[in-house]
C-alpha positions in Angstrom: 123.0 138.0 87.8 119.7 136.7 86.0 116.2 138.2 88.1 114.1 136.1 90.3 111.4 136.8 87.6 113.8 135.0 84.8 114.4 131.9 87.8 110.9 131.4 88.2 110.0 131.6 84.6 113.0 129.1 83.9 112.0 126.7 86.9 108.2 127.2 85.4 109.7 126.3 81.8 111.3 123.3 83.7 108.5 121.8 85.7 106.5 122.0 82.7 109.2 120.2 80.2 109.4 117.3 83.0 105.5 117.1 83.4 105.1 116.3 79.6 107.7 114.0 79.7 106.5 112.0 82.0 103.1 112.1 80.7 104.2 111.2 77.3 106.5 108.0 78.8 103.1 107.0 80.8 100.8 107.5 78.3 101.0 104.4 76.8 99.9 102.7 79.9 97.2 104.7 80.6 93.9 102.7 80.4 91.7 105.1 78.6 94.6 105.1 76.0 95.1 101.5 75.4 90.9 101.1 75.0 91.3 103.8 72.3 94.3 101.7 71.0 92.6 98.6 70.7 89.0 99.7 70.6 88.9 99.6 66.7 91.9 97.8 65.5 91.4 94.7 63.3 92.2 91.0 64.1 95.2 91.4 62.8 96.7 94.6 64.6 95.2 93.1 68.2 96.9 89.9 67.5 99.9 91.8 67.1 99.9 94.0 69.9 99.8 91.0 72.3 103.5 90.7 73.1 103.1 94.4 73.9 100.5 94.0 76.0 100.3 90.6 77.8 98.5 91.7 80.6 96.0 94.2 79.0 92.3 93.0 79.6 90.9 95.6 76.9 92.9 94.2 74.3 91.8 90.5 75.2 88.3 92.0 75.1 88.6 93.4 71.5 90.4 90.4 70.8 87.4 87.9 71.5 85.4 90.4 69.9 87.1 90.5 66.4 87.5 86.4 66.6 83.5 86.2 67.5 82.6 88.4 64.6 84.8 86.2 62.5 83.3 82.8 63.3 86.1 82.2 65.8 84.4 80.9 68.6 86.3 78.7 70.6 89.2 80.9 70.2 87.1 83.7 71.1 86.2 82.4 74.3 89.5 81.4 75.1 90.8 85.5 74.4 87.5 86.6 76.8 88.3 84.1 79.4 92.1 85.6 79.5 90.6 89.0 79.5 87.9 88.4 82.9 91.1 86.6 84.4 93.1 90.1 84.1 89.8 91.7 85.4 87.5 90.4 87.1 85.2 93.4 88.0 84.7 93.8 84.4 81.0 93.4 83.3 81.0 94.1 79.5 84.0 91.1 79.3 81.9 88.8 81.5 78.9 89.9 79.3 80.6 89.0 75.9 81.8 85.7 77.2 78.8 84.8 78.1 77.4 85.4 74.6 80.4 83.6 72.7 79.6 80.6 75.2 76.0 80.5 74.1 76.6 81.1 70.5 78.7 77.7 70.6 75.5 76.2 72.3 77.3 76.0 76.1 74.6 77.5 78.3 75.6 75.8 81.1 79.1 77.6 81.1 77.6 81.0 80.0 75.3 80.8 83.1 78.3 80.0 85.4 79.8 83.0 83.7 77.0 85.5 84.3 76.5 83.6 87.8 79.3 84.2 89.3 79.4 88.0 88.8 76.1 88.2 89.6 76.9 86.4 93.5 80.7 88.3 93.8 78.9 92.0 93.0 75.5 91.9 94.9 75.8 96.0 94.3 76.4 96.5 90.8 73.0 96.9 88.9 75.0 95.3 85.7 75.4 91.5 87.6 71.4 91.6 87.4 71.0 92.5 84.3 73.7 89.9 82.9 71.6 87.4 84.6 68.2 88.7 83.5 69.3 88.5 79.8 70.5 84.9 79.9 67.0 83.7 81.6 65.5 85.6 78.6 67.6 84.4 76.1 67.1 80.9 77.2 63.4 81.4 77.4 63.1 81.3 80.9 60.8 84.1 81.5 59.6 83.5 85.7 62.8 83.1 86.9 63.6 86.4 84.8 61.0 88.4 86.0 61.7 87.3 89.5 65.4 87.9 89.3 64.0 91.4 87.2 61.4 92.4 90.1 64.6 92.5 92.6 66.4 94.5 90.5 64.2 97.3 90.2 63.7 97.3 93.8 67.6 97.2 94.2 68.2 100.0 91.6 64.7 102.1 90.8 66.4 104.2 89.1 67.9 101.8 86.4 65.7 102.2 83.7 67.3 99.0 81.8 66.5 97.1 85.1 62.7 98.0 84.2 62.5 97.5 81.0 64.0 93.8 81.0 61.7 93.6 83.8 58.7 94.2 81.3 59.8 91.7 78.6 60.2 89.2 80.8 56.6 90.1 82.4 55.1 90.3 78.3 56.6 86.9 78.1 54.6 85.3 80.9 51.6 86.9 79.9 51.7 89.8 82.5 50.9 92.0 80.2 48.9 94.6 83.0 52.1 94.8 84.7 54.8 94.5 81.7 53.0 97.8 81.0 53.8 99.7 83.9 57.3 98.4 84.1 58.0 99.8 80.2 55.9 102.6 81.6 59.0 103.1 84.3 61.9 102.6 82.1 60.0 105.7 80.2 59.6 107.8 82.8 63.0 107.4 83.4 64.7 107.8 80.5 62.1 110.0 78.2 64.7 110.9 75.3 65.7 107.6 75.0 63.7 105.7 72.0 64.5 102.3 72.5 62.5 102.6 75.8 59.1 104.3 73.8 59.5 101.3 71.0 58.9 98.8 73.9 56.2 100.5 75.4 54.6 100.8 72.0 55.2 96.8 71.1 53.6 96.0 74.6 50.9 98.1 73.9 50.5 96.7 70.6 50.4 92.8 72.0 47.7 94.3 74.5 45.5 95.5 71.2 45.5 99.7 73.2 45.5 102.4 70.6 48.0 104.2 73.1 50.2 102.0 70.9 50.5 105.2 68.4 51.4 107.7 70.3 54.0 105.5 71.8 55.3 104.7 68.2 55.4 108.2 67.3 57.4 109.3 70.3 60.1 106.5 69.8 60.4 107.6 65.8 60.8 111.6 66.7 63.5 110.4 68.9 65.1 107.5 66.6 63.8 109.3 62.5 65.8 106.8 60.5 65.3 103.9 62.7 64.3 101.2 60.4 63.3 98.5 63.0 60.6 101.1 64.8 59.4 102.3 61.1 58.8 98.7 59.9 56.9 97.4 63.2 55.0 100.6 63.5 53.9 100.2 59.8 52.7 96.4 60.4 51.0 98.1 63.9 49.2 100.6 61.9 48.2 97.7 59.0 46.8 95.1 62.0 44.6 98.6 63.0 43.4 99.0 59.2 45.0 101.8 59.3 45.8 101.2 55.9 47.3 104.4 54.3 49.4 105.3 56.9 50.9 102.0 56.8 51.4 101.9 53.5 53.4 105.4 53.7 55.5 104.0 56.2 56.0 100.7 54.9 57.3 101.8 51.2 59.6 104.6 52.9 61.3 101.2 55.0 61.3 99.4 51.9 62.6 102.2 49.5 65.9 102.0 52.3 65.3 98.2 53.0 63.6 96.4 49.8 64.2 92.7 51.5 62.8 93.9 55.2 60.3 90.8 55.8 57.7 93.2 58.6 57.5 96.1 56.1 56.9 93.4 53.2 53.5 92.5 55.0 53.0 95.3 56.8 52.6 96.8 52.6 50.7 93.4 51.3 48.0 93.9 54.1 47.7 97.2 53.0 47.8 97.3 49.5 45.0 93.7 50.3 42.9 96.1 51.7 41.8 97.5 48.0 42.4 94.4 46.1 45.6 95.3 44.7 47.3 92.2 42.7 50.8 93.2 44.1 49.7 92.2 47.8 50.2 88.4 47.0 53.8 88.2 46.9 54.2 91.2 49.5 52.0 88.7 51.8 54.1 85.8 51.1 57.6 87.7 51.7 56.0 88.8 54.9 55.0 85.3 55.9 58.4 84.2 56.0 59.1 86.8 59.1 56.1 84.5 61.0 55.0 81.8 59.1 51.9 81.3 62.1 51.0 84.5 60.9 47.4 83.7 61.0 46.5 87.3 59.8 48.7 87.2 56.8 47.2 83.6 55.9 43.8 84.4 55.9 44.5 87.7 53.9 46.6 85.2 51.3 43.4 83.1 51.0 40.8 86.4 50.4 43.5 87.0 48.0 43.5 83.7 45.9 39.8 83.8 46.1 39.6 87.4 44.6 42.1 86.1 42.1 40.0 83.1 41.3 42.9 80.9 42.0 40.6 78.2 43.8 43.2 75.4 44.8 45.9 78.0 46.3 42.7 79.9 48.0 42.2 75.9 49.6 45.6 75.8 50.5 46.1 78.9 52.3 42.8 78.3 54.2 43.6 75.5 55.4 47.2 76.3 56.5 45.6 78.8 58.5 42.9 76.4 60.1 46.3 74.2 60.9 48.1 77.0 62.3 45.0 77.8 64.8 44.8 75.0 65.6 48.1 74.0 66.6 48.5 77.4 68.7 45.5 76.5 70.3 47.0 73.2 71.2 49.8 75.0 72.7 47.9 77.3 74.4 46.0 74.3 76.4 48.9 72.7 77.0 51.0 75.7 78.1 48.1 76.2 80.5 47.8 72.5 81.5 51.8 72.6 82.1 51.3 75.9 84.3 49.0 73.4 86.6 51.2 70.5 86.4 54.2 71.7 85.8 56.2 68.6 86.2 54.1 66.4 84.2 56.0 64.7 81.9 53.5 63.7 78.8 52.7 67.8 78.6 56.4 68.6 78.6 57.0 66.2 75.5 54.4 67.4 73.4 55.4 71.0 74.0 58.5 69.5 72.5 57.7 67.7 69.8 55.3 70.9 68.8 58.8 72.8 68.6 60.4 70.5 67.0 57.9 71.1 64.1 58.0 74.6 64.5 61.7 74.8 64.1 62.0 76.2 67.4 65.2 74.2 68.7 65.7 76.0 71.9 61.8 75.3 73.3 62.2 72.0 72.6 65.4 71.5 74.2 64.3 73.2 77.4 61.1 70.8 77.4 62.9 68.3 76.5 65.6 68.5 79.8 62.7 69.0 82.0 60.9 65.8 81.6 64.3 64.0 81.4 65.2 66.3 84.8 68.3 66.9 83.4 70.6 70.5 82.6 70.4 71.8 79.0 73.7 71.2 77.9 73.7 67.1 78.8 73.6 64.5 76.1 70.4 63.1 76.3 68.3 66.2 76.5 70.2 66.9 73.1 69.2 64.2 71.3 65.8 63.9 72.5 65.3 67.4 70.9 67.4 66.5 67.8 64.9 64.0 67.2 61.9 66.3 67.3 63.8 68.6 64.9 64.2 65.7 62.7 60.8 64.5 62.9 59.6 68.2 62.2 61.7 68.4 58.8 64.4 70.0 60.4 67.5 67.5 59.8 70.2 70.2 60.3 69.6 71.5 63.4 68.9 68.2 64.5 72.5 67.5 63.4 73.7 70.4 65.1 72.7 69.0 68.4 73.4 65.7 68.0 77.0 67.1 67.4 76.7 68.8 70.4 75.5 65.8 72.2 78.6 63.8 71.2 80.9 66.9 72.1 79.2 66.9 76.0 79.5 63.2 76.3 81.2 62.2 79.3 80.8 58.0 79.0 81.5 55.7 76.2 77.9 54.8 75.9 76.6 58.7 75.3 79.6 58.9 73.3 78.2 55.5 71.1 74.5 56.4 71.2 75.4 60.0 69.6 77.9 58.7 67.0 75.3 56.2 65.7 72.3 58.7 65.6 74.7 61.0 63.5 75.2 58.3 61.5 71.6 57.9 60.6 71.0 62.0 60.2 74.5 61.8 56.8 72.3 58.1 55.9 69.6 60.1 54.9 
């Protein structure tokens, strides 16, 4: 007869074997395994998996991302909508759907996607963050600040809520509160470089010397981050700390020779000691922001030193025009704060944004002036006219096409089609 020890050992082996078999059979259906299987799969692989995993939200989430990467936006939206329907509580899928809608100019649908999640998940900080990011993306900064302020009261330990609130406050020129909010994010997550970087940028806007320490900490935590390095170099150059700016900008440009911010920073540093190599770098840096007054004025000085009188006059004129435009925008914005429904002010701001090529703000102002939503045909066409007048016919055509697509009546479609023909003929 078998001993009791042998029987127990046999039972244990059988139990282990049975458990392993059950695990092996169940493994393909486990969410973690399915996530792992889909995460790094190609578009073709994900498409082939649809027959095997027809009810898997992770599959459709990653399929949506791959389609988006392939610039197949409408198909991406279909896949992401499928993922959302299979898991209504998944915030990442809802966020990806909103981003895909925004990429196609469907701001209303993007808003509906995030707002629905926000309404149904009042205790989820991601719901606040998603809606807050939508507001920031669409430059509706005052609602963003109000929403995110509420989020920080509800989730005071969430650093991302404080960080987004800081960005919103910065955009409505509440710099003091923006500094406090950024400091809260840093305090909650002192080991995360992005929060130190945010604080540095806000302190930079406020012209505070403490910005340098925040930049240095951000770089200590992410020493190879070219974005932080380039922005820090820009800060140093504008603070007239030229040797440090030059060293850091050269480090960035060694690895990323086309970095516009680093090019401008190096140009400013070289111009400080009359290096003739400054001018082409400044011209490159100006591509990052054609309204950069400091670079425009420095280009003027470089041309004077090089004896290029016509170029010097041209850059001085450009700097003067930009300064006047910035002052006009500031005056109009101040007036709009006092009279938020003033149609003439809204249209003047829209025209100004059209001249700058800022299609989204142009569209926002036109929508407010017309008392319509952003996706409506009339604001889209009004913004297209501003952009065409500003010298951006390609963007104008894109908005006109969107207006035609969103038209609800034959008359709206006819107006949009007529304007599109005008654009094509000219």
